[in-house]
C-alpha positions as YAML, in Angstrom:
chain: A
units: angstrom
residues:
- id: 1
  name: MET
  ca: [390.85, -20.49, 124.09]
- id: 2
  name: THR
  ca: [387.48, -22.22, 124.53]
- id: 3
  name: ARG
  ca: [386.08, -24.40, 121.75]
- id: 4
  name: ALA
  ca: [383.05, -22.08, 121.38]
- id: 5
  name: TRP
  ca: [385.33, -19.07, 120.96]
- id: 6
  name: LEU
  ca: [387.41, -20.89, 118.34]
- id: 7
  name: ALA
  ca: [384.31, -22.06, 116.49]
- id: 8
  name: ALA
  ca: [383.08, -18.49, 116.20]
- id: 9
  name: LEU
  ca: [386.44, -17.27, 114.97]
- id: 10
  name: LEU
  ca: [386.57, -19.88, 112.22]
- id: 11
  name: LEU
  ca: [383.61, -18.12, 110.59]
- id: 12
  name: LEU
  ca: [385.67, -14.97, 110.05]
- id: 13
  name: THR
  ca: [386.46, -15.49, 106.39]
- id: 14
  name: SER
  ca: [385.39, -12.05, 105.19]
- id: 15
  name: ALA
  ca: [383.81, -8.83, 106.45]
- id: 16
  name: PRO
  ca: [380.90, -6.85, 104.99]
- id: 17
  name: ALA
  ca: [381.86, -3.98, 102.71]
- id: 18
  name: ALA
  ca: [380.47, -1.52, 105.24]
- id: 19
  name: MET
  ca: [382.79, -2.77, 108.00]
- id: 20
  name: ALA
  ca: [385.55, -0.43, 109.17]
- id: 21
  name: ASP
  ca: [389.18, -1.33, 108.43]
- id: 22
  name: ALA
  ca: [389.93, -1.71, 112.14]
- id: 23
  name: ASP
  ca: [387.29, -4.43, 112.44]
- id: 24
  name: ARG
  ca: [388.65, -6.17, 109.36]
- id: 25
  name: GLN
  ca: [392.18, -6.22, 110.78]
- id: 26
  name: LEU
  ca: [390.95, -7.35, 114.18]
- id: 27
  name: ALA
  ca: [389.00, -10.16, 112.53]
- id: 28
  name: ALA
  ca: [392.03, -11.22, 110.46]
- id: 29
  name: SER
  ca: [394.15, -11.41, 113.60]
- id: 30
  name: LEU
  ca: [391.57, -13.45, 115.50]
- id: 31
  name: LEU
  ca: [391.11, -15.78, 112.55]
- id: 32
  name: ALA
  ca: [394.87, -16.37, 112.39]
- id: 33
  name: ILE
  ca: [394.87, -17.16, 116.13]
- id: 34
  name: SER
  ca: [392.04, -19.65, 115.69]
- id: 35
  name: GLN
  ca: [394.09, -21.43, 113.00]
- id: 36
  name: SER
  ca: [397.28, -21.41, 115.12]
- id: 37
  name: ARG
  ca: [399.03, -18.98, 112.75]
- id: 38
  name: LEU
  ca: [400.35, -16.93, 115.65]
- id: 39
  name: PRO
  ca: [403.19, -15.06, 113.86]
- id: 40
  name: GLU
  ca: [400.71, -13.90, 111.20]
- id: 41
  name: ALA
  ca: [398.23, -12.90, 113.90]
- id: 42
  name: LEU
  ca: [400.89, -10.89, 115.71]
- id: 43
  name: ASP
  ca: [401.94, -9.16, 112.50]
- id: 44
  name: THR
  ca: [398.32, -8.21, 111.72]
- id: 45
  name: VAL
  ca: [397.57, -6.89, 115.20]
- id: 46
  name: ASP
  ca: [400.86, -4.96, 115.17]
- id: 47
  name: ARG
  ca: [399.77, -3.20, 111.97]
- id: 48
  name: LEU
  ca: [396.43, -2.45, 113.59]
- id: 49
  name: ILE
  ca: [398.11, -0.98, 116.67]
- id: 50
  name: ARG
  ca: [400.41, 1.18, 114.53]
- id: 51
  name: THR
  ca: [397.29, 2.71, 112.98]
- id: 52
  name: HIS
  ca: [395.30, 2.84, 116.22]
- id: 53
  name: PRO
  ca: [397.79, 2.79, 119.14]
- id: 54
  name: ASN
  ca: [395.00, 3.50, 121.65]
- id: 55
  name: PHE
  ca: [392.89, 0.47, 120.65]
- id: 56
  name: ARG
  ca: [392.84, -1.31, 124.03]
- id: 57
  name: LEU
  ca: [391.28, -4.50, 122.70]
- id: 58
  name: ALA
  ca: [394.02, -4.82, 120.08]
- id: 59
  name: GLN
  ca: [396.64, -4.25, 122.77]
- id: 60
  name: LEU
  ca: [395.05, -7.02, 124.85]
- id: 61
  name: ILE
  ca: [395.20, -9.44, 121.93]
- id: 62
  name: LYS
  ca: [398.86, -8.55, 121.34]
- id: 63
  name: GLY
  ca: [399.58, -9.26, 125.01]
- id: 64
  name: ASP
  ca: [397.97, -12.69, 124.60]
- id: 65
  name: LEU
  ca: [400.06, -13.41, 121.51]
- id: 66
  name: LEU
  ca: [403.28, -12.52, 123.29]
- id: 67
  name: LEU
  ca: [402.25, -14.69, 126.24]
- id: 68
  name: ALA
  ca: [401.52, -17.54, 123.84]
- id: 69
  name: ARG
  ca: [405.24, -17.82, 123.14]
- id: 70
  name: ALA
  ca: [405.65, -19.14, 126.68]
- id: 71
  name: GLN
  ca: [402.38, -20.98, 127.35]
- id: 72
  name: PRO
  ca: [399.16, -22.05, 125.59]
- id: 73
  name: LEU
  ca: [396.32, -19.50, 125.47]
- id: 74
  name: ARG
  ca: [393.27, -20.50, 127.48]
- id: 75
  name: THR
  ca: [391.03, -17.49, 126.94]
- id: 76
  name: LEU
  ca: [391.04, -13.90, 125.72]
- id: 77
  name: GLY
  ca: [392.94, -11.75, 128.20]
- id: 78
  name: ASP
  ca: [395.23, -14.48, 129.46]
- id: 79
  name: ALA
  ca: [397.95, -11.89, 129.97]
- id: 80
  name: GLY
  ca: [395.98, -10.64, 132.96]
- id: 81
  name: ARG
  ca: [393.97, -7.48, 133.67]
- id: 82
  name: ALA
  ca: [391.67, -6.19, 136.36]
- id: 83
  name: SER
  ca: [388.62, -8.46, 136.19]
- id: 84
  name: GLY
  ca: [386.00, -5.72, 135.59]
- id: 85
  name: GLU
  ca: [387.94, -4.11, 132.77]
- id: 86
  name: LEU
  ca: [388.81, -7.50, 131.30]
- id: 87
  name: ASP
  ca: [385.17, -8.60, 131.25]
- id: 88
  name: GLN
  ca: [384.25, -5.42, 129.38]
- id: 89
  name: LEU
  ca: [387.04, -5.91, 126.84]
- id: 90
  name: ARG
  ca: [385.95, -9.52, 126.32]
- id: 91
  name: GLU
  ca: [382.43, -8.22, 125.68]
- id: 92
  name: GLU
  ca: [383.78, -5.74, 123.14]
- id: 93
  name: ALA
  ca: [385.61, -8.58, 121.37]
- id: 94
  name: ARG
  ca: [382.44, -10.68, 121.41]
- id: 95
  name: GLN
  ca: [380.35, -7.87, 119.93]
- id: 96
  name: ARG
  ca: [382.88, -7.10, 117.21]
- id: 97
  name: VAL
  ca: [383.19, -10.77, 116.29]
- id: 98
  name: ARG
  ca: [379.42, -11.13, 116.38]
- id: 99
  name: ALA
  ca: [379.03, -8.33, 113.84]
- id: 100
  name: LEU
  ca: [381.27, -10.25, 111.47]
- id: 101
  name: THR
  ca: [380.03, -13.78, 112.06]
- id: 102
  name: GLU
  ca: [376.25, -13.35, 112.44]
- id: 103
  name: THR
  ca: [375.05, -12.23, 109.05]
- id: 104
  name: LEU
  ca: [372.05, -9.93, 109.22]
- id: 105
  name: PRO
  ca: [369.00, -11.34, 107.44]
- id: 106
  name: SER
  ca: [369.21, -9.81, 103.96]
- id: 107
  name: GLU
  ca: [365.51, -10.37, 103.40]
- id: 108
  name: LYS
  ca: [364.51, -8.54, 106.59]
- id: 109
  name: LEU
  ca: [364.50, -4.92, 107.73]
- id: 110
  name: PRO
  ca: [364.13, -3.08, 111.06]
- id: 111
  name: ALA
  ca: [360.41, -2.96, 111.81]
- id: 112
  name: TYR
  ca: [360.50, 0.76, 112.58]
- id: 113
  name: LEU
  ca: [361.21, 2.36, 109.19]
- id: 114
  name: LEU
  ca: [357.75, 2.17, 107.63]
- id: 115
  name: ASP
  ca: [357.93, 5.24, 105.40]
- id: 116
  name: LEU
  ca: [360.35, 8.17, 105.19]
- id: 117
  name: PRO
  ca: [359.75, 11.46, 103.35]
- id: 118
  name: ASP
  ca: [361.72, 11.74, 100.10]
- id: 119
  name: ASP
  ca: [363.96, 14.52, 101.42]
- id: 120
  name: ILE
  ca: [365.23, 12.38, 104.31]
- id: 121
  name: ARG
  ca: [368.16, 10.55, 102.75]
- id: 122
  name: HIS
  ca: [369.18, 8.28, 105.63]
- id: 123
  name: ALA
  ca: [367.96, 6.87, 108.95]
- id: 124
  name: LEU
  ca: [370.02, 5.46, 111.81]
- id: 125
  name: VAL
  ca: [369.03, 2.44, 113.90]
- id: 126
  name: VAL
  ca: [370.96, 1.60, 117.09]
- id: 127
  name: ASP
  ca: [370.83, -1.97, 118.40]
- id: 128
  name: ALA
  ca: [372.09, -1.76, 121.99]
- id: 129
  name: SER
  ca: [372.16, -5.54, 122.41]
- id: 130
  name: ARG
  ca: [374.70, -5.79, 119.57]
- id: 131
  name: SER
  ca: [376.60, -2.54, 120.29]
- id: 132
  name: ARG
  ca: [375.89, -1.59, 116.69]
- id: 133
  name: LEU
  ca: [374.62, 1.42, 114.76]
- id: 134
  name: TYR
  ca: [373.14, 0.71, 111.31]
- id: 135
  name: VAL
  ca: [372.76, 3.31, 108.56]
- id: 136
  name: TYR
  ca: [369.84, 2.89, 106.14]
- id: 137
  name: GLU
  ca: [369.53, 4.80, 102.88]
- id: 138
  name: ASN
  ca: [366.05, 5.87, 101.81]
- id: 139
  name: ARG
  ca: [365.61, 4.54, 98.28]
- id: 140
  name: ALA
  ca: [362.12, 5.55, 97.18]
- id: 141
  name: GLY
  ca: [360.72, 4.60, 100.57]
- id: 142
  name: LEU
  ca: [362.65, 1.32, 100.84]
- id: 143
  name: PRO
  ca: [365.36, 1.36, 103.55]
- id: 144
  name: VAL
  ca: [368.65, -0.18, 102.35]
- id: 145
  name: ARG
  ca: [371.56, -0.77, 104.75]
- id: 146
  name: VAL
  ca: [374.70, 1.02, 103.57]
- id: 147
  name: ALA
  ca: [376.97, 1.05, 106.64]
- id: 148
  name: ASP
  ca: [377.27, -0.02, 110.27]
- id: 149
  name: PHE
  ca: [379.52, 0.84, 113.19]
- id: 150
  name: TYR
  ca: [380.51, -0.48, 116.61]
- id: 151
  name: VAL
  ca: [379.14, 1.80, 119.35]
- id: 152
  name: THR
  ca: [379.20, 2.25, 123.10]
- id: 153
  name: ILE
  ca: [376.03, 2.97, 125.11]
- id: 154
  name: GLY
  ca: [375.33, 4.00, 128.70]
- id: 155
  name: LYS
  ca: [377.12, 2.41, 131.65]
- id: 156
  name: ALA
  ca: [373.77, 1.32, 133.13]
- id: 157
  name: GLY
  ca: [372.40, 0.07, 129.82]
- id: 158
  name: ILE
  ca: [369.27, 1.09, 127.96]
- id: 159
  name: GLY
  ca: [365.99, 2.78, 128.94]
- id: 160
  name: LYS
  ca: [366.76, 6.28, 130.25]
- id: 161
  name: GLN
  ca: [364.31, 7.61, 132.83]
- id: 162
  name: LYS
  ca: [365.99, 10.45, 134.68]
- id: 163
  name: GLU
  ca: [368.93, 12.83, 134.70]
- id: 164
  name: GLY
  ca: [372.17, 11.12, 135.70]
- id: 165
  name: ASP
  ca: [371.01, 7.50, 135.48]
- id: 166
  name: ASN
  ca: [373.75, 6.69, 132.93]
- id: 167
  name: ARG
  ca: [371.25, 5.03, 130.61]
- id: 168
  name: THR
  ca: [370.73, 5.48, 126.88]
- id: 169
  name: PRO
  ca: [367.13, 6.30, 125.94]
- id: 170
  name: VAL
  ca: [364.87, 4.03, 123.90]
- id: 171
  name: GLY
  ca: [362.85, 5.90, 121.30]
- id: 172
  name: ILE
  ca: [362.83, 7.86, 118.05]
- id: 173
  name: TYR
  ca: [364.81, 11.07, 117.88]
- id: 174
  name: THR
  ca: [366.12, 13.50, 115.27]
- id: 175
  name: VAL
  ca: [369.65, 14.73, 114.67]
- id: 176
  name: ASN
  ca: [369.24, 18.44, 115.32]
- id: 177
  name: GLY
  ca: [372.77, 19.82, 115.05]
- id: 178
  name: TYR
  ca: [376.51, 19.29, 115.07]
- id: 179
  name: LYS
  ca: [379.13, 20.49, 117.56]
- id: 180
  name: SER
  ca: [382.69, 20.65, 116.26]
- id: 181
  name: PRO
  ca: [385.73, 19.67, 118.35]
- id: 182
  name: ARG
  ca: [386.46, 23.39, 118.76]
- id: 183
  name: GLU
  ca: [383.26, 23.76, 120.78]
- id: 184
  name: LEU
  ca: [383.88, 20.74, 123.00]
- id: 185
  name: SER
  ca: [386.40, 19.19, 125.35]
- id: 186
  name: ASP
  ca: [388.60, 16.31, 124.22]
- id: 187
  name: PHE
  ca: [386.15, 13.94, 125.94]
- id: 188
  name: TYR
  ca: [383.92, 14.17, 122.84]
- id: 189
  name: GLY
  ca: [386.69, 13.41, 120.37]
- id: 190
  name: SER
  ca: [386.02, 14.40, 116.77]
- id: 191
  name: GLY
  ca: [382.69, 16.09, 117.49]
- id: 192
  name: ALA
  ca: [379.09, 15.43, 118.43]
- id: 193
  name: TRP
  ca: [375.71, 15.18, 116.73]
- id: 194
  name: THR
  ca: [373.01, 16.34, 119.12]
- id: 195
  name: LEU
  ca: [369.69, 14.50, 119.47]
- id: 196
  name: THR
  ca: [366.18, 15.65, 120.41]
- id: 197
  name: TYR
  ca: [366.00, 13.75, 123.71]
- id: 198
  name: PRO
  ca: [363.70, 14.16, 125.56]
- id: 199
  name: ASN
  ca: [361.06, 14.12, 122.83]
- id: 200
  name: GLU
  ca: [357.39, 14.89, 123.44]
- id: 201
  name: TRP
  ca: [356.60, 11.34, 124.50]
- id: 202
  name: ASP
  ca: [359.55, 11.21, 126.90]
- id: 203
  name: GLN
  ca: [358.38, 14.45, 128.48]
- id: 204
  name: ARG
  ca: [354.85, 13.14, 128.84]
- id: 205
  name: GLN
  ca: [356.26, 10.03, 130.59]
- id: 206
  name: GLY
  ca: [358.18, 12.28, 133.01]
- id: 207
  name: ARG
  ca: [361.60, 11.33, 131.69]
- id: 208
  name: THR
  ca: [364.31, 13.85, 132.40]
- id: 209
  name: GLY
  ca: [367.88, 14.54, 131.35]
- id: 210
  name: HIS
  ca: [369.53, 16.26, 128.43]
- id: 211
  name: GLY
  ca: [372.66, 16.21, 126.28]
- id: 212
  name: ILE
  ca: [372.10, 12.81, 124.69]
- id: 213
  name: TRP
  ca: [374.43, 12.92, 121.69]
- id: 214
  name: ILE
  ca: [376.18, 10.74, 119.16]
- id: 215
  name: HIS
  ca: [379.83, 11.63, 119.68]
- id: 216
  name: GLY
  ca: [383.45, 10.54, 119.33]
- id: 217
  name: SER
  ca: [386.02, 9.24, 121.81]
- id: 218
  name: PRO
  ca: [388.83, 10.97, 123.75]
- id: 219
  name: SER
  ca: [392.08, 11.28, 121.80]
- id: 220
  name: ASP
  ca: [393.85, 8.82, 124.12]
- id: 221
  name: THR
  ca: [391.26, 6.11, 123.38]
- id: 222
  name: TYR
  ca: [390.50, 4.43, 120.06]
- id: 223
  name: SER
  ca: [387.17, 3.02, 121.19]
- id: 224
  name: ARG
  ca: [385.35, 2.32, 124.41]
- id: 225
  name: VAL
  ca: [383.89, -0.89, 125.84]
- id: 226
  name: PRO
  ca: [380.18, -1.60, 125.12]
- id: 227
  name: ARG
  ca: [378.85, 0.15, 128.25]
- id: 228
  name: ALA
  ca: [380.94, 3.17, 129.12]
- id: 229
  name: SER
  ca: [379.04, 6.38, 128.34]
- id: 230
  name: GLU
  ca: [376.79, 8.53, 130.49]
- id: 231
  name: GLY
  ca: [373.89, 7.81, 128.13]
- id: 232
  name: CYS
  ca: [375.23, 8.92, 124.77]
- id: 233
  name: VAL
  ca: [375.95, 6.76, 121.73]
- id: 234
  name: VAL
  ca: [379.74, 6.81, 121.27]
- id: 235
  name: LEU
  ca: [381.87, 5.85, 118.26]
- id: 236
  name: ALA
  ca: [385.58, 5.76, 117.48]
- id: 237
  name: ASN
  ca: [386.60, 9.12, 116.03]
- id: 238
  name: ASP
  ca: [387.25, 7.85, 112.51]
- id: 239
  name: ASP
  ca: [383.87, 6.10, 112.52]
- id: 240
  name: LEU
  ca: [382.15, 9.30, 113.65]
- id: 241
  name: MET
  ca: [383.73, 11.14, 110.73]
- id: 242
  name: ARG
  ca: [382.44, 8.46, 108.33]
- id: 243
  name: LEU
  ca: [379.01, 8.63, 109.92]
- id: 244
  name: GLY
  ca: [378.89, 12.37, 109.30]
- id: 245
  name: ARG
  ca: [378.42, 11.90, 105.56]
- id: 246
  name: TYR
  ca: [374.96, 10.41, 106.25]
- id: 247
  name: MET
  ca: [373.71, 13.14, 108.59]
- id: 248
  name: GLN
  ca: [371.20, 15.91, 107.85]
- id: 249
  name: ALA
  ca: [370.75, 18.30, 110.76]
- id: 250
  name: GLY
  ca: [367.07, 18.69, 111.54]
- id: 251
  name: LYS
  ca: [366.08, 15.68, 109.45]
- id: 252
  name: THR
  ca: [367.93, 12.41, 110.06]
- id: 253
  name: PRO
  ca: [365.86, 10.14, 112.34]
- id: 254
  name: VAL
  ca: [367.63, 8.01, 114.94]
- id: 255
  name: VAL
  ca: [365.89, 4.93, 116.33]
- id: 256
  name: ILE
  ca: [367.42, 3.54, 119.53]
- id: 257
  name: ALA
  ca: [366.29, 0.04, 120.48]
- id: 258
  name: ASP
  ca: [367.37, -2.48, 123.06]
- id: 259
  name: SER
  ca: [367.22, -5.15, 120.36]
- id: 260
  name: ILE
  ca: [366.10, -4.65, 116.75]
- id: 261
  name: ASP
  ca: [362.87, -6.29, 115.65]
- id: 262
  name: TRP
  ca: [363.64, -7.66, 112.16]
- id: 263
  name: VAL
  ca: [360.70, -8.22, 109.80]
- id: 264
  name: ALA
  ca: [360.28, -9.33, 106.19]
- id: 265
  name: TYR
  ca: [359.63, -6.57, 103.65]
- id: 266
  name: GLU
  ca: [356.09, -7.89, 103.10]
- id: 267
  name: ALA
  ca: [355.32, -7.44, 106.81]
- id: 268
  name: LEU
  ca: [356.83, -3.95, 106.75]
- id: 269
  name: ASP
  ca: [354.72, -3.05, 103.72]
- id: 270
  name: SER
  ca: [351.57, -4.40, 105.38]
- id: 271
  name: ARG
  ca: [352.18, -2.37, 108.56]
- id: 272
  name: ARG
  ca: [352.92, 0.72, 106.49]
- id: 273
  name: ALA
  ca: [349.68, 0.34, 104.52]
- id: 274
  name: GLU
  ca: [347.62, -0.16, 107.69]
- id: 275
  name: LEU
  ca: [348.94, 2.95, 109.40]
- id: 276
  name: ALA
  ca: [348.82, 5.04, 106.22]
- id: 277
  name: THR
  ca: [345.17, 4.06, 105.77]
- id: 278
  name: ALA
  ca: [344.34, 5.06, 109.35]
- id: 279
  name: LEU
  ca: [345.99, 8.45, 108.76]
- id: 280
  name: ASP
  ca: [344.08, 9.03, 105.54]
- id: 281
  name: VAL
  ca: [340.75, 8.09, 107.12]
- id: 282
  name: TRP
  ca: [341.50, 10.59, 109.91]
- id: 283
  name: ARG
  ca: [342.12, 13.25, 107.25]
- id: 284
  name: THR
  ca: [338.90, 12.55, 105.34]
- id: 285
  name: ASP
  ca: [336.84, 12.38, 108.54]
- id: 286
  name: TRP
  ca: [338.21, 15.81, 109.48]
- id: 287
  name: GLU
  ca: [337.13, 17.11, 106.07]
- id: 288
  name: SER
  ca: [333.63, 15.73, 106.68]
- id: 289
  name: ARG
  ca: [333.11, 18.37, 109.44]
- id: 290
  name: ASP
  ca: [331.46, 15.62, 111.50]
- id: 291
  name: ALA
  ca: [333.07, 16.12, 114.91]
- id: 292
  name: GLY
  ca: [331.99, 12.67, 116.09]
- id: 293
  name: ARG
  ca: [333.74, 10.95, 113.17]
- id: 294
  name: LEU
  ca: [336.89, 13.01, 113.72]
- id: 295
  name: LEU
  ca: [337.04, 12.50, 117.49]
- id: 296
  name: ALA
  ca: [336.67, 8.73, 117.08]
- id: 297
  name: HIS
  ca: [340.32, 8.76, 115.92]
- id: 298
  name: TYR
  ca: [341.55, 10.08, 119.30]
- id: 299
  name: SER
  ca: [342.27, 8.06, 122.42]
- id: 300
  name: PRO
  ca: [340.58, 9.03, 125.70]
- id: 301
  name: SER
  ca: [344.16, 9.54, 126.97]
- id: 302
  name: PHE
  ca: [344.91, 12.07, 124.21]
- id: 303
  name: ARG
  ca: [346.83, 15.22, 125.04]
- id: 304
  name: SER
  ca: [348.02, 18.19, 123.01]
- id: 305
  name: GLY
  ca: [349.92, 20.80, 124.97]
- id: 306
  name: ARG
  ca: [347.77, 21.56, 128.02]
- id: 307
  name: GLN
  ca: [344.60, 20.17, 126.44]
- id: 308
  name: ASP
  ca: [343.27, 16.77, 127.48]
- id: 309
  name: PHE
  ca: [340.76, 14.87, 125.36]
- id: 310
  name: ALA
  ca: [337.70, 16.60, 126.83]
- id: 311
  name: ALA
  ca: [339.05, 20.10, 126.20]
- id: 312
  name: PHE
  ca: [340.25, 19.14, 122.73]
- id: 313
  name: ALA
  ca: [336.88, 17.60, 121.83]
- id: 314
  name: ALA
  ca: [334.98, 20.70, 122.99]
- id: 315
  name: SER
  ca: [337.27, 22.92, 120.93]
- id: 316
  name: LYS
  ca: [336.85, 20.80, 117.77]
- id: 317
  name: ARG
  ca: [333.07, 20.73, 118.07]
- id: 318
  name: LYS
  ca: [332.97, 24.50, 118.44]
- id: 319
  name: VAL
  ca: [335.35, 25.14, 115.53]
- id: 320
  name: ASN
  ca: [333.68, 22.67, 113.16]
- id: 321
  name: ALA
  ca: [330.27, 24.18, 113.83]
- id: 322
  name: GLY
  ca: [331.48, 27.38, 112.16]
- id: 323
  name: LYS
  ca: [332.79, 25.69, 109.00]
- id: 324
  name: THR
  ca: [331.00, 25.27, 105.69]
- id: 325
  name: TRP
  ca: [333.89, 23.33, 104.14]
- id: 326
  name: ILE
  ca: [337.31, 21.93, 105.15]
- id: 327
  name: LYS
  ca: [340.17, 20.60, 103.03]
- id: 328
  name: VAL
  ca: [343.22, 18.94, 104.58]
- id: 329
  name: GLY
  ca: [346.33, 18.05, 102.58]
- id: 330
  name: LEU
  ca: [349.24, 16.07, 104.01]
- id: 331
  name: ASP
  ca: [352.79, 16.28, 102.60]
- id: 332
  name: ARG
  ca: [356.17, 14.86, 103.68]
- id: 333
  name: ILE
  ca: [354.50, 12.02, 105.57]
- id: 334
  name: GLY
  ca: [356.77, 9.99, 107.85]
- id: 335
  name: LEU
  ca: [355.61, 6.74, 109.45]
- id: 336
  name: MET
  ca: [357.76, 4.99, 112.07]
- id: 337
  name: LEU
  ca: [356.95, 2.26, 114.58]
- id: 338
  name: TYR
  ca: [358.31, 2.82, 118.06]
- id: 339
  name: PRO
  ca: [361.02, 0.44, 119.36]
- id: 340
  name: GLU
  ca: [359.91, -2.05, 122.01]
- id: 341
  name: ARG
  ca: [356.26, -1.15, 121.28]
- id: 342
  name: PRO
  ca: [354.91, -2.71, 118.05]
- id: 343
  name: ASP
  ca: [351.50, -1.08, 118.58]
- id: 344
  name: PHE
  ca: [352.87, 2.44, 118.96]
- id: 345
  name: ALA
  ca: [353.92, 4.78, 116.15]
- id: 346
  name: LEU
  ca: [355.31, 8.22, 115.43]
- id: 347
  name: VAL
  ca: [353.58, 9.96, 112.51]
- id: 348
  name: SER
  ca: [354.87, 13.26, 111.11]
- id: 349
  name: PHE
  ca: [353.71, 15.45, 108.21]
- id: 350
  name: GLU
  ca: [353.23, 18.92, 106.83]
- id: 351
  name: GLN
  ca: [349.55, 19.80, 107.11]
- id: 352
  name: ASN
  ca: [347.91, 22.17, 104.62]
- id: 353
  name: TYR
  ca: [344.58, 23.13, 106.22]
- id: 354
  name: GLN
  ca: [342.03, 25.20, 104.31]
- id: 355
  name: SER
  ca: [338.47, 26.15, 105.19]
- id: 356
  name: ASN
  ca: [335.91, 28.85, 104.43]
- id: 357
  name: ASN
  ca: [337.50, 31.17, 107.03]
- id: 358
  name: LEU
  ca: [341.08, 29.95, 107.64]
- id: 359
  name: SER
  ca: [344.13, 28.75, 105.72]
- id: 360
  name: ASP
  ca: [347.10, 27.38, 107.66]
- id: 361
  name: ARG
  ca: [350.22, 25.30, 107.02]
- id: 362
  name: THR
  ca: [351.67, 23.43, 110.00]
- id: 363
  name: VAL
  ca: [354.22, 20.71, 110.74]
- id: 364
  name: LYS
  ca: [352.73, 18.10, 113.04]
- id: 365
  name: ARG
  ca: [354.02, 15.15, 115.03]
- id: 366
  name: GLN
  ca: [351.52, 12.62, 116.33]
- id: 367
  name: PHE
  ca: [351.94, 9.52, 118.48]
- id: 368
  name: TRP
  ca: [349.47, 6.80, 117.57]
- id: 369
  name: SER
  ca: [348.58, 3.72, 119.62]
- id: 370
  name: ARG
  ca: [346.61, 0.64, 118.60]
- id: 371
  name: GLU
  ca: [343.71, 0.35, 121.05]
- id: 372
  name: ASN
  ca: [341.26, -2.54, 120.76]
- id: 373
  name: GLY
  ca: [342.55, -3.25, 117.27]
- id: 374
  name: ARG
  ca: [342.27, 0.34, 115.99]
- id: 375
  name: TRP
  ca: [344.97, 2.98, 115.58]
- id: 376
  name: LYS
  ca: [344.21, 6.11, 117.66]
- id: 377
  name: ILE
  ca: [346.05, 9.36, 118.31]
- id: 378
  name: VAL
  ca: [347.34, 9.72, 121.88]
- id: 379
  name: HIS
  ca: [349.53, 12.82, 121.54]
- id: 380
  name: GLU
  ca: [349.89, 15.67, 119.06]
- id: 381
  name: THR
  ca: [352.35, 18.53, 118.69]
- id: 382
  name: SER
  ca: [352.20, 21.37, 116.19]
- id: 383
  name: LEU
  ca: [355.60, 22.81, 115.34]
...
C-alpha cells in the first residue's frame, strides 16, 4: 500500500463511542494490515464478514489479504475489480477511515443549529463531503453530538434541482413520517424516514422532485458506496435501526450540507443572539401598529403564498389601520442557519396574535436573509 495510506491507518488506535461495531472491526483489520500483522487482520475481517456477509468493502479487504500470501500488497483492491466499482469502494474505505482518524473539533459545532425548541430532542446534520450523518442532542439549547453514521448520497452528488437528477438536496428539512419494511420493497431495507423535500424555499427556487428519504439498504447489501442513491440518504440497515431511536416524526430537523461549517460555541451564540434580536424587534414593531416600522423588516423580494411585497404591504397597512392595540407572543422558537448560505436562516415559531378585534394562534416558518447588514424576511408560510 502507499505510504500515505499506511500513515493514515497507523492513527487507528481507537474509535469514538458512537461508532458502529462494523466500523470498529474494519478499523482493527486495517490497523493490523498497516502493522504487517496479516493473520490477525484476516481473522478480524473474517469475523466482520460472518456478521455482515454482504459488506463488499470487507470482502475486498479479505481478497487483498489472501492475495498477500502470494505477493506484496500495493494498494487497496489489489485482488482486482472493475475500475469504476473499485474506485467507489476505495472511496468508501477512505471515508470510513477518515471518520476514525480525523477527530472532529470538540470545541466546535455545526453552524446551523442556533436554537431548537425544547420539545425537539435531536437534530441530524449530513456532511456529504464526509459521507457522514451526525446526530445532535438538544441539551437546553446546546447541541451535543451523540452518534454518527456512514451514509450514501446521490449518484450525481449534492444540490438537487429537478426530478430524476440523482442528486441529494442541500437544505433544512423535517422528518415527517416513517415507512416500515412491510410498506416498501426490499430496495429500502429496514424502512424509510420521509423528509419534507421540496420545502417552501425549494419550491420558490423551482426545484422539483419528491421521495427524498433516509432509508436502509437492500438485504443483499450491507452498505453502499458513497454515491449510489437516487438522491436519498442511505444507511446500512442496522445503522438505520439505531438512528430510529433519535427520530420524532413531524419534529426532527435534518440539515443536509455539502460540507459542514464548524464554528466555536461563542460564534454560534453570537449568531443566535443576533437573529433572535432581529426576530424580537420584528415582533415589537408589529405591536407598535406602525406599518412602516413593521414593513422595514421585509425584503423587497418577499413573498407569502401568492402575495408579493407590494400586495403584502397594502394588506398590512389596511389591517393595522383598524387596530387600536396588538399583542404578539412567540413560542417554540427555532433558529437555524441555512447550509452553504451563512446569511440565510430558517425561523419557525408558534405565533399567538391578539388584537382588539381578532385572536389567532398560528405556526409560522420564515426565511430570513441578511441584506445590507440587516436581517430581513424574504418568505413566510403559515401552517
